[in-house]
N, C-alpha and C positions, 0 to 999 in steps of 0.2 A: 504494500500500500504506500502511495506517495504522500509524504508529509508536506505541509505548508511551510514556506520559508519563515513564517512567523514563529515556528517552533525552534528555529535555530538559536544557539546560545548568543548572548550579547553582553557587552559591558554594562556596568551600572548606569542607569538612566537618571536624569534629573526631572522632577515633576514639571510638566509644562513645556520643556524644551527637548526632551529625549536626549540625543547625543549632540545636538547642535552647539551648545555652549562649550562642551569639552572638545569638540572637533575644532572650534575656533581658537580656543585658548591653550589646549594641551593635547593635540591629536596623537602623539606617540604613546603616552601612558594609556590613552583610550584604546588604541588598537592592540597594544601589548596585553592589556587585560582581556580584550576580546579573543585574542589568539590563545591565551592561557585557558580560558573557559572552553574554547573549542577543543583544544587538546585533551582536556580532562574528560570530555565527552567522546573522545576517540575520533573527532572530526577535523576538518581543515577549512571550515567556513563558519563565519559568524555574521550576525546581522547588525546593521547600524540604523538608527532612527534619525534620518537627516531630512525629514519632511517628505520623503517618498521611499519606495522600496530600495534598499541598498544592502549589498553583501560584500564582505572582504574575505578572500581566500589567500592562502599562503603556502600551499604545498606545490612541489614541482608539477604534479599532475594538473592542478588548477592553472598554474602559470602556462603550461603547455596548451591547455584548451583555450584559454583566453587569447593567447598570442598566435594561435594557428587557425582557429575557427573564425575567420574574418567576416563571414557572412552573418554569423550569429552575434558575435561580440564586436559591435561597431563603434567607430570613433565619434560619429555625429551625436551630440548630446552629452559628450564626456566633459570632464573638468576643463580640458583645453579650450572648449568652446566659450567659456566665460572669461577667459583671459585674453584681451585683445592682442597681446604680443604673440599668442600661439593659435589664434582662432582663424585658421585658413590653411591654404597650401596642402602639401602632402600629409601633414599631421592629421587633418580632418577629412581626408579623402578615403573612402571605403572601397572594398572590393565591389566589382571587378576593376574599377578604374585605377585603384591604388597601384597595382603592379606596373602598369604602363607608365604612370607618372613617376614612380620611383625609379624605373629603369632609365628614364631620361635624365634624372638628377644624379644617378650613381657615378658616372665618369668623373665629374668635377670633384667628388669627395673620395674617390678611390685612392689606393695606395700610390699609384704612379703620380697622380696629380698632387697629392699631399707631399710627396717627396720633392716635387718641383718647387713647392712653396716653402720648404723647410728652412733654407738659409735665409730667406726673406723674413720669416718669423723670428729666427734667432737674432737677427740684427735689430729687430724692433723691441726686444724685451727690455724691461726696466732694469737698470743696474741695481745690484744688491747693495744696500746702504752699509757704510762702515760702522755706524752707530746702531744700537738696538732699534728694532722696528717691528711693527705689527704686520705679521705675514698675511693677514686677511686683506687689508686695502692694498698691500703690495701686489698680491696675486691678482686682485681686481684690475689694477692698472696694467700689469704686464700682459694679462690675458686680453684685455681690451686692445692694447697696442698691437699685439701679435695677430689678433683677429682682423684688425684694421689692415694690417699688412697682407694677410692671406686673402681677404675678400676684395680689398680696394687698393692694394699696393701702397697703403698708408695715405691715400688721397682724401679720405673722408675726414671732415672736420672733427677733431677729437673732442672739443667741447660739446658739440651737438651729439656725438655718439655717447659720451658719458651721461648727458642729460636723458637721452633715450633709454639707456639701460638701467639707470639708477632706481626707478620704481620697482623693478623686479626683485630687488633685495629688501624691500619693505614688507611688513606683515600684511596679510589680507585685512581689508579689501583693497589696499592701495594698488596692487598690480592689476586688479580687475576694473579699475576706474577708466572710463574713456578719456583719451587725450588727443582729440582730433587735430589741434594745431600742431602739437609736437610730431604726431605721426605724419602729418602733411609735409612738414619741413624735412623729415627723414626720407620720406618717399620721393620728394623733389630732388634731394641730394643724390639718392640712389639712381634716379632716372637721369640726372645730369651726367653722372659718371658712366652709366651704362651707355648712353648715347655716344660718349667719347670712345668707349670700347668697341662699339659696333662700327665706328668709322676707322679708328686707328688700330684696332686689335689689342691683344693683351694676353697675359698668361695667369691672371689671378682668378679667384673664384667668380667674381662678377662677370668676367669675360666668358666663363663657361655657362653661367646661368642666364645672362642677359638675352641671348637669342631664343630661349625656350619659352613656350606659352606659360604665362604666369611666373616667369623667371624672376621678376623683380619682387613679387610678393614672397617667393621662396627665399630670396636673398634676405629680406627683412626678417622673416620668421625664423629661418635657420640661424641667423646671427644672434637673435634674441635667445633662442633655445641653447645655443652653444656657450654663451658668455658666462652665466651664473653657474651652470653645471660644471664647466671647466675650472672656473675660479674657485669654487668650493672644494673640488677634488684636489686641486693644487695646494690650497691652503692647508688642508688636512694632511697631505703628503709631506709638506715642509715641516709641519708641527710634529708628525710622527718621526721624521728623521732627526729633528732637533732633540727629541726625547730618547731616540734609539740610535745613537751614532754608529753602532755596529753594522747597521744596514746601509750606511752611506758609501755605497759602491755601485757603479753603473750596472753591474750584473745582477744586483739584488733589487734595483729600483722597480722593475716590472712586477715582482712579487709584492713589494711595498704598496704599489699603486692598486693592485688587485685586492689586497687586504683592506686598504682604505675604502675602496668602492664596495666591498662586502659589508663593512661595518657602517659606512656613512654614504650610501648611494644617493647622489644628488636627486635622482628621480625616485624618491622614496615611496611614491604611490602612483600606480597607473590606473586609468579608468576606461571603461567601455560601457555601452548600453546594450541591453539584450533586444535584438530585433524580433525575437520570438521567445515563447516560453521554453525553458530548458529544465531537464531533470538532472540534478547533480547528487549522486550518491544517496538516492532515495528522497531528495527534497526537490519540490517543484519551485523554480524561480520564474516569476511571471514576466511576460513581455514588458519592456520598459525599465526593468530593474537596472540600477546603477551597479555594475559588476567591477569590483576593485581587486587589483592584485598588488602586493607590496614587496618589492625587492628588499626593503628594510626588514620586514618580518621574516622572509625566507632566508635572508643572509644571516640571521641571528637565531635560527631555529635549532634547538639542541638535538632534534632528531636527525639533523643533516650535518652538523658541524661539531666536532669535538671542542669543548671549552669555547663556545661560540662568542663570548664577550671579550676574549683575550685577543690582543693584537699579535698574530703569529704568522708572519710572511712565509715561514718555512712550510706551512700547510699547503702551499701552492706547488710543492714538489710533485704532488699528485693532482690529477684533474678533479674538478668539483663534480658533485652529482649533477646529472643532466637537469636543466631547467631550474637549478637552485641558485644560480649566480646570474643576475639580470640587471646590472647597472646600466646597460645600453639596450634594454628590452630584449626581444628575441624574434626569431622567424623572419617573415617578410618585412616586419616593421622595426627591425633592428635600427638603432639610432643612425641617422645619415652621417653624422659627424664623428663617428667612432674613431676612425683613423686620424682625423685631424686633432681631436682632443688628446688621444693617447700620445701622439707624436709631440705635440706642444708640451704636455706635462713632463714626459720623460726627458726631453731635451733641456727643459728648465732645471729639472733635478740634477741632470748630469753636469750642468754648467754652474750650479750654485755651490759656493764654498760650504764646507761643513758648518753647521749651525748648532747653537746651544739654546735650549728653551729657558727663557727667563721666568715668565709667568703668563697665565692665560686661562681661558675658559673654553674647552673644546666640546661642551655640551651640545649635542645636535639640536638645531633650531629649525623646525620645518616651516617652509613657506611654499612658494611655487617650486623651489628646490630645497634640499636639505643642506644646511651649512652649519659651521660652528658659530655659537653665540658670540664668541670672541670677547676681548681681543686675544691674539696669539702672539705675544711679544717674544722675539728671538734675537740672537746676535751671532756674529761670526765667532767661531772658536779660535 
């Protein structure tokens, strides 16, 4: 007999608001409690009361279903749709159109193209200060400058770019507020630079995207999606190395980055909408349900990882369980900027002198992306 999704375990609710208040003020403790209650019942799914039917799953099997059944778990109506920075382009394109659109975008973000951009990004990075500094704003600046180099050969006005990206680092509802004048200025600047590329040619990302249908929109959205995710991963990696100098070697940096992304995935929660009713392990999920998957919960699941809360780069000597490590999503919808972000971060780590942690607060702080609450004050050794 199929059970109603209303019978699923759920975190503690507040009278009158369900889970909305805790979702706004403290979503990580909320979902951790939900996962714990689901595990106690032998399941991998729990319910949230967010004003409509919503469920969160955290097992590899759930992740695989959400990220591969693209006709049932659709992006239209997901959380991305309410954030103007992410509301459009390939992010909100569903099957069957998604595959063709993604295929047109892939070459610009592939390994060969990223390798061509590598030296340009290296030259644009922010010098490491001689005095103690906060790794979080430093990472913010160096990622912004390097993305400017990769996308626009450094031609985009940095003051405008900083103003455009700044709201993404603020708590909700700030990133969801409309900013028509700012967006218009950014789009005009992208269009101006794109017209130059179409006439004169070029070898940056804008040169690859400008000729494509909707390419300028994809430029703006992918740039916004890349900045904070890469910034937060880099800041956490710098902090980890400042606290664990034994891992400050180029051959260990990939494992350090993987461990950072396991514990602190910038994309801490992914969302889809159900286009039809689905049965999941004896529970019927109605059409229109908000279906969430959490790389944060999966990456910390004690059933999947030994001592899951410990920072242990050595665990990456073996491959992770399938569909248990999803900092860049998975399947057809794997993050478009995966190679770009990894190359940028690993090159910065390789060229940064050994650091020492002074003081800071690395508590994960969720917003559009997951980052450290900060500050993260470090200094050269």
